[in-house]
C-alpha positions in Angstrom: -12.5 -11.1 14.6 -10.8 -9.7 11.5 -7.5 -7.8 11.3 -7.1 -4.6 9.4 -3.5 -3.4 8.5 -3.2 0.3 7.9 -0.1 1.2 5.9 0.7 4.9 6.4 2.9 6.3 3.7 3.1 10.0 4.3 5.8 11.6 6.5 3.7 14.8 6.8 1.5 13.5 9.6 -1.1 16.1 10.7 -0.5 18.0 7.4 -1.2 15.0 5.2 -4.4 14.7 3.2 -3.9 10.9 2.8 -3.6 10.5 6.6 -6.6 12.7 7.2 -8.8 10.6 4.9 -7.4 7.4 6.3 -8.1 8.6 9.9 -11.7 9.2 8.9 -11.9 5.7 7.4 -10.4 4.2 10.6 -12.8 6.1 12.9 -15.8 4.9 10.9 -14.3 1.4 10.7 -13.9 1.2 14.5 -17.5 2.2 15.1 -18.8 -0.3 12.6 -16.4 -3.2 13.5 -15.7 -2.8 17.2 -14.4 -6.4 17.6 -11.8 -6.1 14.8 -8.1 -5.5 15.4 -6.3 -2.6 13.7 -2.5 -2.5 13.2 -0.7 0.6 11.9 2.5 0.2 9.8 4.2 3.6 9.5 6.7 3.1 6.7 8.8 6.1 7.9 9.3 4.3 11.3 10.4 1.0 9.7 14.0 -0.1 9.4 14.1 -1.2 5.7 17.1 -3.2 4.6 18.8 -2.5 1.4 17.9 -5.1 -1.1 21.5 -6.0 -2.1 24.3 -8.2 -1.0 23.1 -11.2 1.1 19.4 -10.4 0.4 19.8 -10.4 -3.3 22.0 -13.5 -3.2 19.3 -15.2 -1.1 16.7 -14.3 -3.7 18.6 -16.0 -6.5 19.6 -18.9 -4.4 15.9 -19.5 -3.7 15.0 -19.2 -7.4 17.6 -21.8 -8.2 16.6 -24.1 -5.3 20.1 -23.7 -3.6 20.6 -23.8 0.1 21.1 -20.5 1.8 24.2 -19.5 3.6 23.8 -18.4 7.2 24.2 -14.7 6.1 21.6 -15.2 3.3 19.2 -16.9 5.7 19.5 -14.0 8.2 18.8 -11.5 5.4 15.8 -13.6 4.2 14.3 -13.7 7.7 14.3 -9.9 7.7 12.3 -10.0 4.5 9.8 -12.5 5.9 9.4 -10.4 9.1 8.5 -7.3 7.0 6.0 -9.3 4.9 4.4 -11.0 7.9 1.9 -8.1 8.7 0.6 -8.3 5.2 0.2 -12.1 5.4 -1.5 -11.9 8.8 -4.0 -9.2 7.9 -7.5 -9.9 6.5 -7.9 -6.3 5.1 -5.5 -3.6 4.0 -5.8 0.2 4.1 -3.1 2.2 2.3 -2.7 6.0 2.5 -0.6 6.9 -0.5 0.5 10.4 -1.6 1.6 11.0 -5.1 5.2 12.0 -5.4 6.7 12.8 -8.8 3.9 11.0 -10.7 4.3 7.8 -8.6 4.5 6.5 -5.0 6.8 7.6 -2.2 10.3 6.0 -2.4 9.9 4.4 1.0 6.8 2.5 -0.1 8.5 1.5 -3.3 11.5 0.2 -1.2 9.2 -1.8 1.1 7.4 -3.3 -1.9 10.7 -4.2 -3.6 11.9 -5.9 -0.4 8.8 -8.0 0.4 7.7 -8.9 -3.1 9.6 -12.2 -3.3 8.8 -15.7 -4.5 7.3 -17.8 -1.7 6.8 -14.7 0.4 4.1 -12.7 -1.4 3.8 -14.7 -4.6 4.6 -18.1 -6.1 5.6 -19.1 -9.6 5.2 -22.6 -11.0 6.4 -22.2 -14.6 2.9 -21.6 -15.9 2.3 -18.3 -14.2 2.3 -16.3 -11.0 0.0 -16.7 -8.0 -0.4 -14.1 -5.3 -0.2 -15.3 -1.7 -2.5 -12.6 -0.4 -5.5 -14.0 -2.3 -8.8 -13.5 -0.4 -7.8 -10.3 1.2 -9.3 -6.9 0.2 -7.8 -3.4 0.2 -8.8 0.2 0.3 -6.3 2.7 -1.1 -6.5 6.4 -0.4 -4.7 8.3 -3.3 -3.8 11.9 -2.5 -2.7 14.3 -5.2 -1.8 18.0 -5.0 -3.2 18.9 -8.4 -6.2 18.1 -10.6 -5.8 14.8 -12.5 -9.5 14.0 -13.2 -11.1 17.1 -14.7 -11.4 17.4 -18.5 -8.8 19.8 -19.8 -6.6 19.4 -16.8 -2.9 20.2 -17.6 -2.0 17.1 -15.6 -4.3 14.4 -17.1 -4.3 11.1 -15.2 -3.7 9.1 -18.4 -0.2 10.6 -18.7 0.7 11.8 -15.2 -0.8 9.3 -12.8 1.6 6.3 -12.3 0.5 6.1 -8.6 -2.8 4.3 -8.8 -2.0 2.0 -11.8 1.2 0.9 -10.0 -0.6 0.2 -6.7 -3.4 -1.7 -8.2 -1.1 -3.7 -10.5 1.0 -4.7 -7.5 -1.9 -5.6 -5.3 -3.4 -7.8 -8.1 0.1 -9.4 -8.6 0.2 -10.4 -4.9 -3.4 -11.7 -5.0 -5.5 -8.8 -3.8 -8.2 -8.3 -6.5 -10.9 -6.6 -4.4 -9.4 -3.1 -4.3 -11.5 0.0 -3.4 -10.0 3.4 -4.3 -10.6 6.7 -2.6 -9.1 9.7 -4.4 -8.5 13.2 -2.9 -7.2 15.7 -5.4 -6.4 19.4 -5.4 -4.7 19.3 -2.0 -2.6 22.3 -3.1 -5.6 24.4 -4.1 -6.4 25.8 -0.7 -10.1 26.6 -0.3 -10.8 25.6 -3.9 -9.7 22.1 -3.0 -12.0 21.7 0.1 -15.0 20.2 -1.9 -12.7 17.4 -3.1 -11.4 16.8 0.4 -14.9 16.7 1.9 -16.0 14.3 -0.8 -13.1 12.0 -0.1 -13.7 12.1 3.7 -17.3 11.2 3.1 -16.4 8.4 0.7 -13.9 7.0 3.2 -16.5 6.9 6.0 -19.1 5.3 3.8 -16.7 2.6 2.5 -15.4 1.8 6.0 -18.8 0.9 7.4 -19.1 -2.1 5.1 -15.4 -2.9 4.6 
């Protein structure tokens, strides 16, 4: 039995395009993989620690090989607990809306907290090695405008820091099998419906063999 971790990154719930497409993926996944476990991580329901004080001191103590103080050790256990669902999952599904050219700040905070040496990656002096190697990910990218069409006034090459960041981070922590699903024009009303329908279909198709 495999385990799929769904990371829900929009606070808009029933109004969210990324959640709608992820729900279509999950429905198809359940039908195709009835024995698999699915866990949902709603980043807006998480208690995310500030990465300062004892947590930051623990990071640098670990990099130097110093023993942690009790306060630092407590802060580090919080980081390890937040990272554990990623380590325990076999597959990852992210629903990521585009905010101000990038990812939501709560997702960025979670990534900043858990992307630590000996938690999600290692470093031996010759290079980095991701600790999530062997897992695969599907990422739903939702955008309000049109980033793909020729002549768009928001071309992806200049305005899209969402997908490059997510795929760079996933590669850094060891996930190299990453399947994207893009839903654009979510602010276009009826004119955006073909894009949404295509994304829903792509999500269902991908989920069956994921």
